[in-house]
C-alpha positions as a Markdown table, in Angstrom:
| # | Residue | x | y | z |
|---|---|---|---|---|
| 1 | Met | 0.0 | 0.0 | 0.0 |
| 2 | Ala | 1.4 | 3.4 | -1.0 |
| 3 | Gly | 1.8 | 6.2 | 1.6 |
| 4 | Asn | -1.1 | 8.2 | 0.3 |
| 5 | Glu | -3.6 | 5.4 | 0.4 |
| 6 | Leu | -5.9 | 4.8 | 3.3 |
| 7 | His | -7.1 | 1.3 | 2.6 |
| 8 | Pro | -7.2 | -1.0 | -0.4 |
| 9 | Thr | -10.9 | -0.1 | -0.9 |
| 10 | His | -10.3 | 3.6 | -0.5 |
| 11 | Arg | -9.8 | 5.2 | -3.9 |
| 12 | Gly | -9.0 | 8.8 | -2.8 |
| 13 | Arg | -6.1 | 10.8 | -1.5 |
| 14 | Val | -4.8 | 11.1 | 2.0 |
| 15 | Leu | -3.0 | 14.3 | 3.0 |
| 16 | Leu | -1.0 | 14.6 | 6.2 |
| 17 | Arg | 0.0 | 17.9 | 7.7 |
| 18 | Asn | 2.2 | 17.8 | 10.7 |
| 19 | Thr | 3.0 | 21.2 | 12.2 |
| 20 | Ser | 4.1 | 19.9 | 15.5 |
| 21 | Thr | 7.2 | 21.4 | 17.1 |
| 22 | Gly | 8.7 | 18.1 | 18.0 |
| 23 | Arg | 8.2 | 18.6 | 21.7 |
| 24 | Glu | 7.9 | 15.5 | 23.9 |
| 25 | Ile | 4.3 | 14.3 | 24.3 |
| 26 | Pro | 3.3 | 12.2 | 27.3 |
| 27 | Lys | 2.8 | 8.6 | 26.3 |
| 28 | Ala | -0.9 | 8.6 | 27.5 |
| 29 | Ile | -1.7 | 11.5 | 25.2 |
| 30 | Glu | 0.2 | 9.9 | 22.3 |
| 31 | Leu | -1.9 | 6.8 | 22.7 |
| 32 | Val | -5.2 | 8.7 | 22.8 |
| 33 | Ala | -4.2 | 10.6 | 19.7 |
| 34 | Tyr | -3.2 | 7.4 | 17.9 |
| 35 | Arg | -6.3 | 5.5 | 18.8 |
| 36 | Ser | -8.5 | 8.5 | 17.9 |
| 37 | Ala | -6.9 | 8.8 | 14.4 |
| 38 | Gln | -7.3 | 5.0 | 14.0 |
| 39 | Glu | -11.0 | 5.1 | 14.9 |
| 40 | Ala | -11.7 | 8.1 | 12.7 |
| 41 | Leu | -9.9 | 6.5 | 9.7 |
| 42 | Thr | -11.8 | 3.2 | 10.3 |
| 43 | Asn | -15.1 | 5.1 | 10.3 |
| 44 | Ile | -14.1 | 6.9 | 7.1 |
| 45 | Thr | -13.3 | 3.6 | 5.3 |
| 46 | Lys | -16.6 | 2.1 | 6.4 |
| 47 | His | -19.0 | 5.0 | 5.9 |
| 48 | Ser | -17.8 | 8.2 | 4.3 |
| 49 | Gln | -17.6 | 7.4 | 0.5 |
| 50 | Cys | -15.0 | 10.2 | 0.3 |
| 51 | Asp | -12.2 | 10.8 | -2.2 |
| 52 | Leu | -10.1 | 13.0 | 0.1 |
| 53 | Val | -9.0 | 12.6 | 3.8 |
| 54 | Glu | -6.9 | 15.2 | 5.5 |
| 55 | Ile | -5.1 | 14.6 | 8.8 |
| 56 | Glu | -3.5 | 17.5 | 10.7 |
| 57 | Leu | -1.4 | 17.3 | 13.8 |
| 58 | Cys | -0.3 | 20.4 | 15.8 |
| 59 | Asp | 1.0 | 21.1 | 19.3 |
| 60 | Ala | 0.9 | 24.9 | 19.4 |
| 61 | Arg | -0.1 | 26.9 | 22.5 |
| 62 | Asp | 0.4 | 23.9 | 24.8 |
| 63 | Val | -2.5 | 22.0 | 23.2 |
| 64 | Leu | -2.1 | 18.9 | 21.0 |
| 65 | Thr | -4.7 | 19.1 | 18.3 |
| 66 | Leu | -5.5 | 16.2 | 15.9 |
| 67 | Glu | -8.0 | 16.8 | 13.1 |
| 68 | Val | -9.2 | 14.1 | 10.7 |
| 69 | Arg | -11.6 | 15.3 | 8.1 |
| 70 | Asp | -13.1 | 14.0 | 4.9 |
| 71 | Asn | -15.2 | 15.2 | 2.0 |
| 72 | Gly | -17.6 | 12.3 | 2.1 |
| 73 | Ala | -21.3 | 11.7 | 2.8 |
| 74 | Gly | -21.2 | 13.2 | 6.3 |
| 75 | Ile | -23.0 | 11.9 | 9.4 |
| 76 | Ser | -26.7 | 12.5 | 9.9 |
| 77 | Pro | -27.7 | 14.0 | 13.3 |
| 78 | Asp | -29.8 | 10.9 | 13.9 |
| 79 | Ala | -26.7 | 8.7 | 13.4 |
| 80 | Leu | -24.7 | 10.8 | 15.8 |
| 81 | Asp | -27.3 | 10.3 | 18.5 |
| 82 | Lys | -27.8 | 6.5 | 18.0 |
| 83 | Pro | -27.0 | 4.4 | 21.0 |
| 84 | Lys | -24.8 | 2.2 | 18.8 |
| 85 | Ala | -22.5 | 5.1 | 17.9 |
| 86 | Phe | -20.0 | 3.6 | 20.2 |
| 87 | Gly | -17.0 | 4.6 | 18.0 |
| 88 | Leu | -17.7 | 8.3 | 18.5 |
| 89 | Arg | -18.7 | 7.9 | 22.1 |
| 90 | Gly | -15.5 | 5.9 | 22.7 |
| 91 | Leu | -13.5 | 8.7 | 21.2 |
| 92 | Gln | -15.1 | 11.2 | 23.5 |
| 93 | Glu | -14.5 | 9.0 | 26.6 |
| 94 | Arg | -10.9 | 8.4 | 25.6 |
| 95 | Ala | -10.3 | 12.1 | 25.2 |
| 96 | Lys | -11.6 | 12.7 | 28.7 |
| 97 | Thr | -9.0 | 10.3 | 30.1 |
| 98 | Val | -6.3 | 12.8 | 29.3 |
| 99 | Ala | -8.3 | 16.0 | 30.1 |
| 100 | Gly | -9.1 | 16.4 | 26.4 |
| 101 | Trp | -12.2 | 16.9 | 24.4 |
| 102 | Leu | -13.6 | 15.9 | 21.0 |
| 103 | Asp | -15.5 | 18.0 | 18.5 |
| 104 | Val | -17.4 | 16.4 | 15.7 |
| 105 | Ser | -18.8 | 18.5 | 12.8 |
| 106 | Ser | -20.6 | 16.9 | 9.9 |
| 107 | Tyr | -22.5 | 18.2 | 7.0 |
| 108 | Asp | -24.7 | 16.2 | 4.7 |
| 109 | Lys | -22.8 | 15.2 | 1.6 |
| 110 | Arg | -20.0 | 17.6 | 2.5 |
| 111 | Gly | -18.0 | 15.5 | 4.9 |
| 112 | Thr | -17.1 | 15.2 | 8.5 |
| 113 | Ser | -14.4 | 16.7 | 10.8 |
| 114 | Ile | -13.3 | 15.1 | 14.1 |
| 115 | Ile | -11.0 | 17.3 | 16.2 |
| 116 | Leu | -9.3 | 16.0 | 19.3 |
| 117 | Ser | -7.8 | 18.7 | 21.6 |
| 118 | Val | -5.7 | 17.8 | 24.6 |
| 119 | Pro | -3.9 | 20.2 | 26.9 |
| 120 | Leu | -0.2 | 19.6 | 27.2 |
| 121 | Pro | 2.1 | 20.1 | 30.2 |
| 122 | Pro | 3.8 | 23.5 | 29.8 |
| 123 | Gly | 6.9 | 23.3 | 27.6 |
| 124 | Pro | 10.4 | 24.4 | 28.7 |
């Protein structure tokens, strides 16, 4: 699989933008960010029908921010509120374990954006 492919069944582009400063991130926060990206990308391959995925990672202003967005089908408000939406609920709960939060924005036929924000210990 080439570096710009998401999954063998995904036929679009994946763009990664890393504007982090290279500072040391606590392992617990690294794991939450990794698992959040993993879940978001899994949901995209299963549901979004997109041709573009953008992933952005930044650690400015003592906050780690991970955004995963696509230009796919979007998530209906009803689907967001379904009791079986464990993936998104799990992401929210995981963010809380490191004092973070999750924002999900979705627009019908215009894609979805999932943003994880986690406060970082003050840098040197």
